[in-house]
C-alpha positions in Angstrom: 156.3 76.1 156.3 154.4 73.6 159.2 153.0 70.9 158.3 150.1 71.7 160.6 149.3 74.7 158.3 149.9 72.3 154.8 147.0 69.9 156.2 144.9 72.9 156.2 144.5 73.5 152.8 141.8 72.5 150.9 142.2 70.7 148.5 142.4 70.8 144.6 139.1 70.3 143.4 138.8 68.0 140.5 137.1 68.4 137.1 133.9 68.1 138.4 133.9 69.8 141.2 136.0 72.7 139.1 132.8 72.7 137.3 130.4 73.2 140.4 132.2 75.9 141.5 132.4 77.6 138.7 128.6 77.2 137.9 127.7 78.2 141.6 130.0 81.8 141.2 128.1 82.4 137.3 124.4 81.7 139.7 125.3 84.3 142.1 123.7 88.0 141.5 126.6 89.3 142.1 128.0 88.2 138.6 124.6 89.1 136.5 125.4 92.2 134.6 124.2 95.2 136.2 121.1 96.3 133.5 120.2 92.4 133.3 120.0 92.5 137.5 116.6 92.9 138.5 117.2 92.8 141.8 120.0 95.4 141.2 117.5 97.9 139.1 115.1 97.8 141.8 117.1 99.2 144.6 115.8 102.5 145.8 118.6 104.7 145.0 119.1 103.5 141.3 115.2 105.4 140.8 116.7 108.1 139.4 118.4 105.5 136.3 114.7 103.8 136.2 113.5 106.6 135.9 115.4 108.1 132.5 115.0 104.7 131.3 110.8 104.9 131.7 111.7 108.0 129.8 113.2 106.6 126.9 111.8 103.5 126.2 108.5 105.1 125.0 110.2 107.7 123.3 112.2 105.5 121.0 109.0 102.8 120.7 106.9 106.3 119.2 110.0 107.6 117.5 110.6 104.4 115.7 107.5 103.8 114.4 107.3 107.8 113.2 104.3 108.6 115.3 103.7 112.0 114.6 101.9 113.2 116.7 99.0 112.2 118.5 95.0 112.2 120.3 94.6 110.9 123.8 91.6 109.9 124.8 90.7 109.6 128.7 87.8 108.0 130.6 86.9 105.6 132.8 88.0 101.8 133.2 84.2 100.8 133.8 82.0 102.4 131.5 81.2 98.8 130.1 79.6 97.8 126.5 76.3 98.0 126.1 75.9 94.2 126.0 77.9 93.8 129.2 75.9 96.7 130.7 72.9 95.1 130.5 74.4 91.6 131.9 75.7 93.2 135.0 72.1 94.4 135.5 70.3 91.0 135.3 73.3 90.3 137.7 72.0 92.8 140.0 68.6 92.0 139.5 68.8 88.2 140.7 71.2 89.1 143.5 68.1 91.3 144.9 65.7 89.1 144.4 67.5 86.8 146.3 67.9 88.8 149.9 64.9 91.3 148.4 65.3 95.0 150.2 69.2 94.4 151.1 70.4 98.6 150.8 73.7 97.7 149.1 72.2 95.6 146.8 69.5 98.0 145.3 72.3 100.3 145.8 74.3 97.5 142.9 71.6 97.8 140.9 70.8 101.7 140.5 74.8 101.8 139.8 74.1 99.2 136.8 71.3 100.3 135.3 73.2 103.9 135.1 76.0 101.5 133.6 73.1 101.1 130.3 72.8 104.6 129.7 76.7 105.8 130.7 77.4 103.0 128.0 76.4 105.4 125.0 80.3 106.8 125.9 81.9 103.4 124.6 80.8 103.6 121.7 81.2 107.3 120.9 84.5 106.8 122.0 84.7 104.0 119.7 83.4 105.9 116.4 85.3 109.1 117.5 89.2 106.9 117.3 87.2 105.3 113.9 87.0 108.2 112.5 89.6 110.2 113.5 92.2 106.6 112.3 90.7 106.8 109.3 91.9 110.1 108.3 95.3 109.0 109.9 95.1 105.5 107.5 95.1 108.0 104.7 97.8 110.4 105.9 101.2 109.0 104.2 102.4 110.6 108.0 101.4 108.4 111.3 99.4 112.2 112.7 96.7 112.0 114.8 97.6 108.7 116.6 94.6 107.4 118.9 97.0 107.5 122.6 94.7 105.8 125.7 95.7 104.3 128.7 95.7 101.2 128.0 92.6 99.4 130.0 89.3 98.4 129.6 86.2 101.0 129.8 87.1 104.5 127.6 90.6 103.2 126.9 89.9 100.2 125.4 86.8 101.5 123.2 88.9 104.3 121.4 91.5 101.5 120.7 89.1 99.7 119.5 88.0 102.3 117.0 91.3 102.6 115.1 91.8 98.8 115.7 87.8 98.4 113.3 90.1 100.6 110.8 93.4 99.0 110.9 95.2 101.6 112.4 97.9 101.4 114.9 96.6 102.6 118.2 99.1 103.0 120.9 98.0 102.6 125.1 100.1 103.4 128.1 99.3 101.0 131.0 100.3 101.8 134.6 100.9 99.1 137.1 98.5 98.9 139.4 98.0 97.1 143.2 95.6 95.4 141.3 96.6 94.1 138.2 95.3 96.3 135.0 95.5 93.8 132.0 96.5 95.8 128.7 92.8 95.5 126.2 93.6 93.7 123.3 92.3 96.1 120.9 96.1 98.9 120.7 99.3 97.7 118.2 101.3 95.4 119.9 104.5 97.5 118.8 103.3 100.6 121.0 101.0 99.0 124.3 103.6 100.4 126.3 103.7 100.4 130.3 105.2 102.6 132.7 105.6 103.0 136.5 105.7 106.1 137.0 102.0 108.7 136.8 104.4 111.1 136.1 106.5 109.7 132.8 103.3 108.6 131.6 101.7 111.7 131.8 104.4 113.1 130.4 104.6 110.7 127.2 100.7 111.9 127.0 101.7 114.9 126.2 104.4 115.2 124.8 102.9 113.9 120.6 100.1 115.6 121.9 97.7 118.1 119.3 94.5 117.4 121.5 93.4 116.3 124.4 89.2 114.2 124.5 87.6 113.3 127.5 84.8 110.9 128.2 83.1 110.9 131.7 85.1 109.4 134.8 86.9 109.7 137.7 89.9 109.9 140.0 92.2 109.6 137.0 90.7 111.0 134.0 90.0 114.2 136.6 93.6 114.1 137.4 94.2 114.4 133.7 92.4 116.6 132.4 93.1 118.8 134.5 97.0 118.9 135.1 96.1 118.9 130.9 94.3 121.7 131.2 96.7 123.5 133.7 100.0 122.7 131.3 97.9 124.7 128.9 96.3 127.5 130.5 99.9 128.5 132.4 101.8 127.8 128.9 103.4 124.8 129.3 102.2 122.5 126.7 101.6 124.0 123.4 98.2 125.0 122.5 96.0 122.7 122.4 91.8 121.5 121.6 90.2 119.6 124.8 87.6 118.6 124.4 84.4 117.4 126.9 82.2 114.3 125.5 79.3 114.6 127.9 77.2 118.3 127.9 75.8 116.2 131.5 77.8 114.6 133.2 80.8 117.1 133.3 78.6 119.6 133.8 77.1 118.4 136.9 80.2 117.1 137.7 82.3 120.4 137.5 80.8 123.5 138.8 83.4 125.3 136.0 81.1 128.6 136.7 81.7 129.2 140.2 85.4 128.4 139.3 84.6 131.8 138.0 82.4 133.5 139.9 84.8 132.9 143.0 87.8 134.4 141.0 89.4 130.6 141.0 89.1 131.0 137.2 89.3 134.1 135.0 86.7 133.9 132.4 88.8 133.3 129.4 90.0 130.0 131.1 86.6 128.3 129.9 87.4 128.7 126.2 90.3 126.6 127.0 87.8 122.9 126.3 84.8 122.4 124.6 81.6 120.5 125.4 79.7 118.4 123.0 77.8 115.3 123.2 79.1 112.9 120.3 81.8 111.9 117.9 81.3 113.9 115.6 81.0 117.6 117.4 84.7 116.2 119.3 86.0 115.8 115.5 84.5 118.8 114.1 86.0 120.7 117.7 89.7 119.3 116.4 89.5 120.0 112.8 87.8 123.7 113.6 91.0 123.8 115.0 93.6 122.8 112.2 92.1 122.4 109.8 92.2 119.0 107.7 95.7 118.9 108.0 97.7 117.8 111.4 100.0 120.3 113.1 103.4 119.9 112.4 105.3 119.7 115.9 108.6 120.7 116.2 
């Protein structure tokens, strides 16, 4: 070997330089264990792995806490407790007083006043959950556990009803562009966050023995109709589907038109019940099952 080639060799690092080189290696993303590397786990080609993990984690948590059967409660995130709804009316009135006749503010006030009327459903959802959770807590099994989407509004009310009586309840949050905070009333060990709507919906129904839907928008409609479709087609076990708020649901969805035009069969109207109160909703579920929760295979 020539003297010139020897002179091109890097000098042997001293102890401090060696430690620096090793530290740099350990900080490299390539050195991370694959499952502990968030950048790698978010690669496009690893979506099937993420789907599998999102399927498995909630299942493990629910089994760990012996959640045998659930009652799923859907409804709008925008329905507020009465006090909060009244506060929105006052804010809308003050804004309109500053700009009398402004069409946008007039409409905002009308919606806020309607929100006060709708706030009764917050109370009904809370009461419903309180009743069924009390029954669950008297059992030595964790059946009829209330599950919601984990957000505000009706979801908060249902988790809050279970919280009132010291019962467990679950919340299946979803990552959204506008960050949705979990409501404070669900059980921490059953507060689960999803990325994929499809897997969230699957977990809503895997243990569900009843669905109770309060007034809501696109999300509530989506979840309601998916459940009705799965029950109608036999892809999901038969279960009571209860719509709380006769006036709202009768105006929001023209079920009679669907029958008249042949879009659904007359017997499909028996897949759900319309009620107006928490007590009526509980009675529908009790009439379907009796006092004992069903045994799921």
